[in-house]
One Martini backbone bead per residue (centre of mass of N, CA, C, O) as a GRO file, in nm:
protein
  271
    1MET     BB    1  12.042  11.167   9.249
    2GLN     BB    2  12.178  11.497   9.255
    3SER     BB    3  12.281  11.772   9.396
    4ARG     BB    4  12.387  12.108   9.313
    5ASN     BB    5  12.505  12.116   9.564
    6PRO     BB    6  12.840  12.088   9.648
    7ILE     BB    7  12.787  11.924   9.910
    8PHE     BB    8  12.617  11.678   9.753
    9SER     BB    9  12.783  11.648   9.520
   10ARG     BB   10  12.972  11.390   9.440
   11ASP     BB   11  12.850  11.176   9.665
   12ASP     BB   12  12.906  10.877   9.841
   13ALA     BB   13  12.681  10.899  10.072
   14PHE     BB   14  12.440  10.970   9.850
   15VAL     BB   15  12.368  10.648   9.809
   16PRO     BB   16  12.275  10.354   9.766
   17ALA     BB   17  12.227  10.096   9.945
   18GLY     BB   18  12.492   9.854   9.896
   19SER     BB   19  12.718  10.000   9.781
   20ALA     BB   20  13.052  10.061   9.739
   21ALA     BB   21  13.076  10.322   9.919
   22PHE     BB   22  13.057  10.132  10.195
   23GLY     BB   23  13.225   9.861  10.172
   24ALA     BB   24  13.058   9.609  10.127
   25ALA     BB   25  13.027   9.289  10.181
   26PRO     BB   26  12.943   9.004  10.086
   27PRO     BB   27  12.748   8.756  10.152
   28PRO     BB   28  12.729   8.469  10.261
   29ALA     BB   29  12.657   8.155  10.112
   30ASP     BB   30  12.489   8.035  10.386
   31VAL     BB   31  12.270   8.230  10.381
   32SER     BB   32  11.952   8.304  10.440
   33PRO     BB   33  11.682   8.461  10.312
   34GLN     BB   34  11.606   8.600  10.582
   35GLN     BB   35  11.889   8.721  10.640
   36LEU     BB   36  11.921   8.875  10.387
   37GLU     BB   37  11.688   9.068  10.416
   38GLU     BB   38  11.783   9.190  10.691
   39MET     BB   39  12.052   9.307  10.580
   40TYR     BB   40  11.908   9.496  10.359
   41ALA     BB   41  11.735   9.652  10.589
   42ARG     BB   42  11.954   9.790  10.684
   43PRO     BB   43  12.130  10.045  10.754
   44ALA     BB   44  12.418  10.176  10.611
   45GLY     BB   45  12.537  10.315  10.880
   46GLY     BB   46  12.453  10.070  11.064
   47PRO     BB   47  12.350  10.047  11.344
   48ALA     BB   48  12.126  10.127  11.540
   49GLY     BB   49  12.143  10.493  11.555
   50LEU     BB   50  12.376  10.555  11.301
   51ALA     BB   51  12.180  10.694  11.132
   52MET     BB   52  12.045  10.939  10.962
   53THR     BB   53  11.834  11.210  11.053
   54ILE     BB   54  11.632  11.473  11.059
   55ASP     BB   55  11.708  11.562  11.347
   56ASP     BB   56  12.002  11.584  11.296
   57VAL     BB   57  11.986  11.812  11.088
   58VAL     BB   58  11.834  12.018  11.256
   59ILE     BB   59  12.046  12.041  11.486
   60LYS     BB   60  12.291  12.113  11.318
   61THR     BB   61  12.177  12.365  11.177
   62ALA     BB   62  12.117  12.527  11.424
   63GLY     BB   63  12.396  12.526  11.549
   64LEU     BB   64  12.530  12.681  11.309
   65PHE     BB   65  12.357  12.940  11.339
   66VAL     BB   66  12.447  13.016  11.624
   67ILE     BB   67  12.746  13.061  11.539
   68LEU     BB   68  12.692  13.267  11.327
   69LEU     BB   69  12.549  13.476  11.505
   70ALA     BB   70  12.774  13.515  11.722
   71THR     BB   71  12.958  13.678  11.488
   72ALA     BB   72  12.762  13.862  11.332
   73VAL     BB   73  12.663  14.064  11.547
   74PRO     BB   74  12.943  14.201  11.618
   75SER     BB   75  13.009  14.274  11.332
   76PHE     BB   76  12.773  14.457  11.282
   77LEU     BB   77  12.838  14.657  11.534
   78TYR     BB   78  13.198  14.668  11.517
   79LEU     BB   79  13.343  14.552  11.225
   80ALA     BB   80  13.262  14.695  10.946
   81GLU     BB   81  13.496  14.909  10.919
   82ASN     BB   82  13.669  14.647  10.870
   83THR     BB   83  13.742  14.553  10.563
   84PHE     BB   84  13.963  14.344  10.591
   85LEU     BB   85  13.813  14.148  10.780
   86VAL     BB   86  13.569  14.089  10.608
   87PHE     BB   87  13.713  13.998  10.346
   88GLY     BB   88  13.890  13.783  10.490
   89ALA     BB   89  13.650  13.609  10.580
   90ALA     BB   90  13.549  13.547  10.292
   91ILE     BB   91  13.800  13.396  10.197
   92VAL     BB   92  13.827  13.183  10.421
   93ALA     BB   93  13.536  13.062  10.382
   94PHE     BB   94  13.568  12.974  10.098
   95ILE     BB   95  13.808  12.780  10.138
   96LEU     BB   96  13.668  12.600  10.345
   97GLY     BB   97  13.423  12.525  10.175
   98MET     BB   98  13.582  12.383   9.958
   99VAL     BB   99  13.716  12.169  10.139
  100ILE     BB  100  13.449  12.037  10.234
  101ALA     BB  101  13.332  11.974   9.950
  102VAL     BB  102  13.575  11.814   9.826
  103LYS     BB  103  13.633  11.622  10.090
  104ARG     BB  104  13.362  11.556  10.241
  105SER     BB  105  13.340  11.675  10.514
  106THR     BB  106  13.254  11.578  10.882
  107ASN     BB  107  13.397  11.788  11.051
  108PRO     BB  108  13.275  11.973  11.309
  109GLY     BB  109  13.501  12.176  11.352
  110LEU     BB  110  13.538  12.284  11.059
  111ILE     BB  111  13.228  12.375  11.029
  112MET     BB  112  13.222  12.566  11.268
  113VAL     BB  113  13.442  12.755  11.170
  114TYR     BB  114  13.295  12.840  10.917
  115ALA     BB  115  13.049  12.967  11.065
  116ALA     BB  116  13.204  13.184  11.212
  117ILE     BB  117  13.346  13.327  10.965
  118GLU     BB  118  13.082  13.378  10.809
  119GLY     BB  119  12.960  13.563  11.019
  120VAL     BB  120  13.153  13.802  10.981
  121PHE     BB  121  13.076  13.856  10.689
  122VAL     BB  122  12.766  13.889  10.723
  123GLY     BB  123  12.771  14.118  10.932
  124GLY     BB  124  12.934  14.328  10.760
  125ILE     BB  125  12.755  14.340  10.496
  126SER     BB  126  12.495  14.412  10.643
  127ALA     BB  127  12.595  14.689  10.740
  128TRP     BB  128  12.639  14.818  10.468
  129TYR     BB  129  12.348  14.781  10.358
  130GLN     BB  130  12.221  14.944  10.597
  131ALA     BB  131  12.358  15.219  10.541
  132PHE     BB  132  12.234  15.251  10.248
  133ALA     BB  133  11.917  15.253  10.365
  134ASP     BB  134  11.849  15.490  10.551
  135GLY     BB  135  11.709  15.336  10.822
  136VAL     BB  136  11.618  15.088  10.694
  137ASN     BB  137  11.526  14.747  10.785
  138ILE     BB  138  11.666  14.522  10.574
  139VAL     BB  139  11.764  14.294  10.750
  140GLY     BB  140  11.495  14.204  10.863
  141GLN     BB  141  11.363  14.153  10.594
  142ALA     BB  142  11.568  13.939  10.494
  143VAL     BB  143  11.523  13.731  10.719
  144LEU     BB  144  11.215  13.702  10.665
  145GLY     BB  145  11.237  13.621  10.371
  146THR     BB  146  11.403  13.363  10.420
  147LEU     BB  147  11.194  13.216  10.598
  148VAL     BB  148  10.964  13.216  10.395
  149ALA     BB  149  11.112  13.069  10.160
  150PHE     BB  150  11.171  12.814  10.320
  151SER     BB  151  10.874  12.738  10.400
  152VAL     BB  152  10.765  12.726  10.110
  153MET     BB  153  10.962  12.511   9.993
  154LEU     BB  154  10.888  12.298  10.206
  155ALA     BB  155  10.591  12.275  10.145
  156LEU     BB  156  10.613  12.207   9.842
  157TYR     BB  157  10.787  11.948   9.877
  158LYS     BB  158  10.594  11.790  10.083
  159SER     BB  159  10.343  11.807   9.869
  160GLY     BB  160  10.483  11.759   9.563
  161ARG     BB  161  10.498  12.021   9.382
  162LEU     BB  162  10.808  11.981   9.429
  163ARG     BB  163  11.069  11.831   9.230
  164ALA     BB  164  11.388  11.658   9.165
  165THR     BB  165  11.407  11.643   8.861
  166PRO     BB  166  11.583  11.615   8.577
  167ARG     BB  167  11.483  11.876   8.461
  168PHE     BB  168  11.521  12.059   8.713
  169ARG     BB  169  11.822  12.019   8.730
  170LYS     BB  170  11.901  12.124   8.451
  171MET     BB  171  11.783  12.412   8.492
  172MET     BB  172  11.961  12.478   8.741
  173MET     BB  173  12.239  12.447   8.613
  174ILE     BB  174  12.206  12.661   8.398
  175GLY     BB  175  12.129  12.896   8.582
  176MET     BB  176  12.389  12.896   8.775
  177VAL     BB  177  12.607  12.930   8.556
  178SER     BB  178  12.499  13.191   8.435
  179TYR     BB  179  12.491  13.356   8.703
  180LEU     BB  180  12.801  13.336   8.755
  181ILE     BB  181  12.899  13.481   8.506
  182ILE     BB  182  12.749  13.749   8.555
  183ALA     BB  183  12.864  13.811   8.835
  184VAL     BB  184  13.157  13.829   8.756
  185ALA     BB  185  13.117  14.054   8.541
  186SER     BB  186  13.004  14.256   8.740
  187LEU     BB  187  13.252  14.282   8.918
  188PHE     BB  188  13.441  14.394   8.699
  189ALA     BB  189  13.260  14.638   8.618
  190SER     BB  190  13.266  14.785   8.899
  191PHE     BB  191  13.573  14.883   8.862
  192PHE     BB  192  13.451  15.086   8.621
  193GLY     BB  193  13.166  15.210   8.739
  194VAL     BB  194  12.935  15.033   8.705
  195GLY     BB  195  12.662  15.117   8.866
  196GLU     BB  196  12.803  15.270   9.091
  197GLY     BB  197  12.961  14.990   9.198
  198TRP     BB  198  12.738  14.746   9.120
  199GLY     BB  199  12.719  14.705   8.836
  200PHE     BB  200  12.463  14.545   8.695
  201TYR     BB  201  12.286  14.607   8.946
  202GLY     BB  202  12.291  14.936   8.898
  203VAL     BB  203  12.113  14.886   8.657
  204SER     BB  204  11.832  14.975   8.537
  205GLY     BB  205  11.632  14.683   8.575
  206ILE     BB  206  11.863  14.473   8.554
  207GLY     BB  207  11.922  14.454   8.855
  208LEU     BB  208  11.645  14.347   8.953
  209LEU     BB  209  11.647  14.101   8.775
  210LEU     BB  210  11.894  13.963   8.889
  211CYS     BB  211  11.796  13.950   9.180
  212GLY     BB  212  11.544  13.772   9.119
  213VAL     BB  213  11.714  13.533   9.005
  214GLY     BB  214  11.876  13.483   9.265
  215VAL     BB  215  11.640  13.424   9.451
  216ALA     BB  216  11.523  13.189   9.285
  217LEU     BB  217  11.763  13.000   9.292
  218ALA     BB  218  11.809  12.975   9.595
  219SER     BB  219  11.528  12.864   9.659
  220PHE     BB  220  11.536  12.608   9.452
  221SER     BB  221  11.784  12.482   9.596
  222LEU     BB  222  11.638  12.369   9.840
  223VAL     BB  223  11.510  12.127   9.686
  224LEU     BB  224  11.775  11.974   9.648
  225ASP     BB  225  11.844  11.952   9.948
  226PHE     BB  226  11.595  11.800  10.045
  227ASP     BB  227  11.638  11.558   9.850
  228ALA     BB  228  11.915  11.472   9.960
  229ILE     BB  229  11.834  11.425  10.253
  230GLU     BB  230  11.602  11.220  10.210
  231LYS     BB  231  11.779  11.004  10.072
  232GLY     BB  232  11.981  10.971  10.296
  233VAL     BB  233  11.783  10.861  10.499
  234GLN     BB  234  11.666  10.627  10.339
  235MET     BB  235  11.971  10.498  10.297
  236GLY     BB  236  12.142  10.528  10.576
  237VAL     BB  237  12.335  10.721  10.636
  238PRO     BB  238  12.555  10.845  10.827
  239ALA     BB  239  12.528  11.054  11.097
  240LYS     BB  240  12.772  11.249  11.019
  241GLU     BB  241  12.614  11.374  10.762
  242ALA     BB  242  12.460  11.598  10.913
  243TRP     BB  243  12.679  11.811  10.901
  244ARG     BB  244  12.678  11.851  10.589
  245ALA     BB  245  12.380  11.908  10.557
  246GLY     BB  246  12.380  12.162  10.730
  247PHE     BB  247  12.593  12.312  10.559
  248GLY     BB  248  12.430  12.321  10.296
  249LEU     BB  249  12.189  12.482  10.408
  250MET     BB  250  12.350  12.730  10.492
  251VAL     BB  251  12.464  12.812  10.225
  252THR     BB  252  12.194  12.865  10.088
  253LEU     BB  253  12.066  13.067  10.296
  254VAL     BB  254  12.286  13.281  10.274
  255TRP     BB  255  12.247  13.334   9.974
  256LEU     BB  256  11.954  13.425   9.997
  257TYR     BB  257  11.992  13.658  10.193
  258LEU     BB  258  12.195  13.824  10.009
  259GLU     BB  259  12.000  13.865   9.779
  260LEU     BB  260  11.783  14.016   9.934
  261LEU     BB  261  11.957  14.240  10.047
  262ARG     BB  262  12.036  14.367   9.769
  263MET     BB  263  11.757  14.421   9.668
  264LEU     BB  264  11.669  14.615   9.898
  265ALA     BB  265  11.898  14.818   9.860
  266ILE     BB  266  11.823  14.899   9.569
  267LEU     BB  267  11.536  14.984   9.630
  268GLN     BB  268  11.616  15.210   9.825
  269GLY     BB  269  11.797  15.369   9.628
  270ARG     BB  270  11.543  15.444   9.431
  271ASP     BB  271  11.377  15.647   9.636
   0.00000   0.00000   0.00000
């Protein structure tokens, strides 16, 4: 089973150990049953210590967020007025993200550059939403909400209450594709003044409903990410895959944060 996060989907690395994706040669004909069992018990990533672990993913994810914050904070404080720079960062980050996802890159330098550029965009757009909130610290609220949602989803996943079953995956796929179509339509509608520039999100009632759906989809996407990472660890994928696993988690968490931030800004604007 594969995650619907594009970072993990269609991924040869997160497949059962012993498959052709690892290019493993068949065992010699004269190998004993005991040796054969030992060979298949080895992690697919190679010798001991070279397979991805949960600690690897945690460290890489934390490091990427440190880089993101290192550029997001100055962007929030000093660069938000430069619209060209903020939107330029968004476009560059999108292109880099697609390259990493499509090429399944585990290049640490490329992924760290993505985190830095994404931070410029996140900091800038956060400042715009904050200015709209008229003094209310919605950025802090969105960060706290993201941490709470992450903790709740992780607890539910670890307890077994939420699992990435085939039905769950199908529902998530339908939901995310539908939401993407609506979001694109909303963007075009905003160019014509719909919702006072917010598109469908600025329409009373409908906007808050769409925000709620976005927050829910982003939150439940974490379950798919947790599942892909757990299966990768169990199958002994190479340690370098921790970089892409951390990248995938960062993409989902930034999406969740931005959805929460937009919801809080809309709610503040209705007061």
